[in-house]
N, C-alpha and C positions, 0 to 999 in steps of 0.2 A: 535312447532314454534307458536309464538306470533299470535294470533288474530287479525289483523288489521281493519275487516270489521266494519261498522257501526251496533250499537246495533239491534238484532234483534227483541226484543220484542215492538210491537206496532209502528215498522217502517213504514210499510204501510200505517197506520192509519194517522200518522204523516204526512207523504208526501202528502197524499190527501187532510188534512187539511191544510197545507202549501199552495198547489196548488189552493185551495180554497180561500183561503186569498190573494193569490197572484193575483188571478182574480178579486177579488172583489176591491182590492187596485188599478189595472189599470184602472178599469172601473172608479173607484173617480177621478185619477188622468187624466183619458182621453189619456192616452198613456203606453206604454211597461215599465216595470221595468229596471233599467240599466242591460244591457247582453252585450257580444259580443261572437258571435257563431261561428265565425271564430277560436278564441282562444282556445274555448272549443275542436273543432275538431282537433285544431293543436296538443294541449295536449294529447287528446285521442290517435291521431295517432302517437305520439312520444312514448307513453305507449306499443303501438301495434309493432312498428319496433325495438325497442332498445331491444334488446337480452341481455343486460347486467343488464336489470332490475333497472338501476340507476335512471331513469326518475320517477318508480312507488316508488321505495324508497324514492325520496325527497318528491314527493306528498305525501306519507303517514308521511314520518318526518314532514311535514308542518300543518299535521292534518286535510287534504284534506278530505272529505267526499262526498257522492254522492249528498246532498244537495247544496254543490258550485256550480252545474251545473244546467243553467236556464232551458235548453230544457228536457224533461221527457225523451227521449230515451238516451241521453249522460249521465242520473244519472245511468239508467241500465245498459249501457255499462261500468261504471266506476265501479260500483257494482262488475260484472260479474270479471272485471280485478282482483279488490282486491281480491275476492274470490279464483281465480287462483294462485293468488300470496299465497294466505294462504294454498293453496294445494301443494304448491311447484311445480307446473305444468309450462311446459314451454308456453310463451306467442306468439301466432301468429293469423292470422285470421282466420284460420281453427278452433284452439281450442277455441278461444273464441265464434265463430258461433256455436261449439257444446255446452258450457257451458250456452249460452243464450239460446239453445233450451231447455237443460235439465233443465232449471229455468223457462220454458214455456214463454220467454221475447222475443224471436227471430222475432216472427212478428210484436211486439208491437214495436220495434227498425227498423223495416223496412226491415229486412231480412239480408241475407248475402251481397246484393248488396250494403247498406247501411254502411256495415262494410267494404266493398272493397273500397266504396266510401272515408271514413273517412281516413283508411289506406292508400289510393294513395294520399292524399291532401298534402303531404311532401316528402322530398328526405332526408331531414335529422332532427335529434331531436336536434340539436345546438343551437335551440332559444327557448327550452322546458321552461326554467324557466321565460323567459319574457310572456310566454303564460300562466303559472303558476300566475304569479303577476296580470295579469291582471284577470283571472277568481276569484281570491282570492279576487281583489278589488270590481269587479261588483257583488260578493257575498254579502261583507260587507256592500256596498252600498244599495242592496236590503234590507239587514237584519235591515239596519238603518231606511230606508222608511217605512218597515213594521211595525218596533217597533213604530214610528212615528204615524203610522195609527192608530194600535193598541190604543195607548195612546189617540189619539183624540175618537176613539169610546168608549174608558172605562172611560173616562172622563165626557161625556155625559150622562153614565148611572152608575157611581160611587156612593156607599152606604158607603163606608169607610171613616174614616177620612183622611183629605188631607195630614196628615204626613205618613199614612200607603199607600196611593195611589202614594205619591213621593217616598216612598222609593221602591216601586215594579219598579217604573219607572227608577230609578238610578241603579237599580239591573240588570235591561234587558241591560242598556247603558252600564254599566260596565262588563256584560257578553260579550258582543261583544268584547270590547277591549281587553278582556283577550283572548277570541278565536284570535284575530288578531295576537297577540304577543307571540312569542315561548317561552317555558320556558328554558331561558339561563342563567339567574342572579341567583347565589345560594348565601344562607345566610351565613356567616363566620363561624357561630356557627355549620353548618353542614359539614363543611371541615377542622373546625380546628383540630380535633382529627387525623385525617389521616396526618396533615402537621406534627405534634408534634412528632407522630410515626416515618416519616421519619426523623426528626431531632434526634430522639433517635437511629435510626439504623446507621445514619452518624456519631454519636459520638462514638458508640460501635464499628464499624466498625474500627476505627484508621487507616484510612488509605486504607484498603484494597478496591480492586474494588465492586463497588456498581451495575455496570451495565453487560453488556455483555461484555466478554474480546474481544479484536480485536486481540490478539495474539502478540502484538507490545509491548513489556515492557514500553519503554518509553513513548509510546502514551498513554497505560493504565494509568501510573502512573499521567500523567496532566490530562487526562478527566474522570479516574475512570471507564471507559468502556462505551458503550453506552447505552443510557438510553431513556426509552420509551417517545413517545410526540415530541422526538427530530429529526428534518432533519438535516442530517450530508452530506453536499456537498464534494464531492472529484472532484477536478479540476485538470486540467494540459494540455499541449500541446499534441498533436497527437504522441502518442509511447512512452509515458511515464510510462504506466503500469498502467493506471485507473482501467479497467477490471482486471487486474491481482490482485494488493491490494485489489479490492471489491471483488472477489472471495477466495482470501486467506482470508479476515474477516469472508466470508460466512462459508468457509471450518471450521475455527478454530469453530464458532459458534454450526454447527451442530455437530461437533466430541468432542465438550465439554467437559470434565470428568466429571465436578461439575453435569452439569444440560444441555444435549443438546437442544440447540434453535432451532425447527422448523423455517426453513428459506424460503422465497420465492424469487424469481431473475427474474425481466422481462427484458429481453435480447432483444432488439431492432435491434442490429447490428450483433450481431451472432446466428449461430442455436443453439439448445440445446445439439447436438451432439458436436458442436466445442466447446462449454464450458465443457461438461462433459471431454471431450479428454485433454482438459489443465489442468482440476481438477485430473484426472489421471495420468498425468505425475508429476504434482506437487506432488500429494501424494504418486508416486511411486516413486520420483527423476528419473525420465528419460526424457533424452534430446529428446524435440518435432522434432528437425530435423532429427536426426537417427531414430524415431521411424516412421517417414512419409516416410522414404526411405527403412525401414524394415532390418535396421541395429540395432538390439537388441540381447541382448545373452539371454541364457536361464534363468538365474537367474534374468534378469531384465522383462522378460515375467512372472515369477510368482510373481514378484512384480507389476506389471500391474494387474493381476489376485486380487492378495488380495486387492488392492486399489479398485478394480472394486466390490467385494464382501462389503466392507465397506460403498461405497456410495449407492451401491442398498438397503441397511438397513438404510440411512442417512434420517432426516426428512428434505428433501429438496425439494421444487417445482421450477420447471423452467419454465417459459411462455416466446415463443420465438414469439407470436406474432408481426408482422412488421408494421402492419397498424392498431394503438391502439392510443384512445384518454385519457386524464386524467380522465374522467368518467368511462370508462371501467375499467381502471386500479384501481379505487377505488372499483368498484362494486366487480372486481375478488376479490382483496385483501380482502375485507369484506366479501365474503363468505369463503374464506380459514380460514381465522381468526376464523369464528363460528365453520369451521370444524374440523381446525386441531391444533387450538391456537397459529397461525403464531406469532412468537417472534421478527423476525427481516424481514425487506423488503430492497430489493436492484433494483435500477433501472438504467440500462447501454442503451444510456445516456439521459438526459433530451432534449437536443434540436433534438431527433429524433422524441422526441412524435408528434402524429397528432393534429393539431390545432382544437379546437371544433369549430371553424369559422375562416375559410382560408382567410375572407376578410378584417378582422382588421390586424393593423400594427405588423410586428413581433414581437417588443419590448412587446407589450400587450398579444399578444399569450403566450410567453415565461412566463410573470408574472401570467398569468392564471394557466399555468402548476404548477410553483414553488407555488403558494398559496394554489392548489391542493394538490400537496404531503404534503406540511406542515399540511393542515387540515388533510389529512387521517393518518400522523403520531399521531395526537393530539386525534383523532378519536378512532383509533385502539389502542394507547396508548403502540406502539411500535417505535423502532428506524426505520429511512427510509435512507437509505445510496444513495443518487443521485448524479450519475457520470454527469460530466458536463465539455465543452469544455471551454479552455481561448482563448482569442483573440491573436493575433500577436504583441501585443506592448511589450512583455517580450523578442520576438527576434529581434525586431528593435532597442530595447534599450539595449538591452544585460544586463540584470538585470533580480533579482527572481521576481518570478509572484505576483501580490497583490490581494486581495479579488475584487476590482474594476476591473479586468481586466475579470472578467468573462462575458463569451460570451454573446451579444442581449439582456443582460437584468439586470440592476440595482435591479429588484425585487428578483434574486435570494440570491444576497447579504443581504438584508433586512430581508428575510425569513429563513435563515440559522439558525440554532442553533450554529453549528460548522461549519468551512469551513477549508479543508485539502488541499494544495496546492502540486503539486510536481514537483518537478525541478531536472534535472541532475546536481551534483556537477562538478563544473569546473576543470580542469586539476589539476591547482594550490589546490583546496580545496581539492581534493580527496587526492593527494600526501601528505599533510599535516595531514591528519587523518590516511590514510593508511601505518603508518609508520613499520608495521611488514610483508607488501609487500602482504596481502591476496588479495587484488584486482588486483594488478598487475601480481600476478602469474596466475591468471585465465582471458582469455578474456571474457567468458561470463559473469563475474560479472561487476555490476554497482554500484557506489555510489550514492544514492538518497537523496536528501532535503525534508523531509516531513514538511512544514511550518503549523503550526496551526495560521491560519491569523485571525481566530474567533471563540470563544469560550464565551457563553453566561454565564456561571457557571463557568468559570475556567479560567486560563492563557493562553498565547499564547507562541509560540515559535518555535525552529526548532528542528527536528529530523533527524538523518543518519540512513537511512536503507540499504539493503544489497539487490540487485535486482539480480537473477539469471535468465538471459534471456531465458538461454537453456531449463530452466523447468517452465518458467514464475513466480517464486516465490518470494514472499518480506521475508526477514528475518531480526532478529535482527541484530544489527550491533554494536559493542564494540566501543563508541565514544575515542579517545586518547587525544582530544583537545576540550574542552565544546567551543561552538559558540553561546551561547544563547545572 
């Protein structure tokens, strides 16, 4: 694992020198340098109580090091937390106390009582980003003041030329600005080769699927598969088979003959056992109702056993935690991406996620979740399928759903790269397409209209799929009358 800890060589001497300089500056100014002890303790407490390590990961990504903390004890605690992170050890008050003791710093931070006091300051780490922002701002203000103080001191005793002296001062100020801003912008020359390579692959593919196949022929033709970095929203009213189509796509991914795709499913509504039972029935073509009543034949039992063996070896992970927020989702996905190179993520479903801050309006909560899912898709470079609910407008107005019908937030429509809407075909539409009686002859079959309501990199349109409710499985359906 990459070592995110501050450089060890000369660290103690550097910290001691900074402390001395800070005290001298405070004496000169006649007051304390900018700081916020409450924000520092809130941020440290967030790292301690956050079992997902999302807080610590964000702090590290923000280039936070021990010197950002004003209080010496807080610097030592943060250093110990980063050390535990680098050693891939769990973090709590007991482990942190043991680490500080092994570093010979436990007494210096105030003992286990101080650790417990800090950890007990908050009940939730929902506001850690605000505390992180405050800690960073106070650090940069202190750094700027100390740089100005150092400039005054050096100006009085300068022996270099004015140009050399000003260059040193400008370098120090520029260094503060560079540390403050994260490295997100990239020069075009660094990425043009990969973009040209992508264009070349598209040309050479001549229409072949470039991403992960969904298993639905017409959908794959229009989307060319599911692509890394994209958020694909699948929405519909309750009972339209959102979970079923997501599981069918996941099943096709993990059993892809060309290259099985490791898949992670977050199920907030159903247990792992329920999902696996659905997949067993879908994979073995077993009627769920008959199975629940024990009315299956021996040959069908063999089909279930065969499907079970296939699923046991499949690169599939299911997390059925019900009380989970977007930060925990991203932390878990990041970890499994590192461990198993996850290539597809499914969330069932967005509106069931726990909000980070329950006090803000529901629309803002959903918007935060949606942005988090899109950010995760980009960060991990995998397609993320997000299931969502539609509002009741479609039922009241007796029409096909639209992207604007996504429930509780317009942010979902904005963030999504692809939006797929499910809707039952009306009797008139179904009879028009079911000219050979395939659907009418089987009560368990239902024709469903899959509407591609949005696609950033391709066309929109309607696709007809066949849904077998007995085995909760979507299948390709040969259309007899195009309705694009």
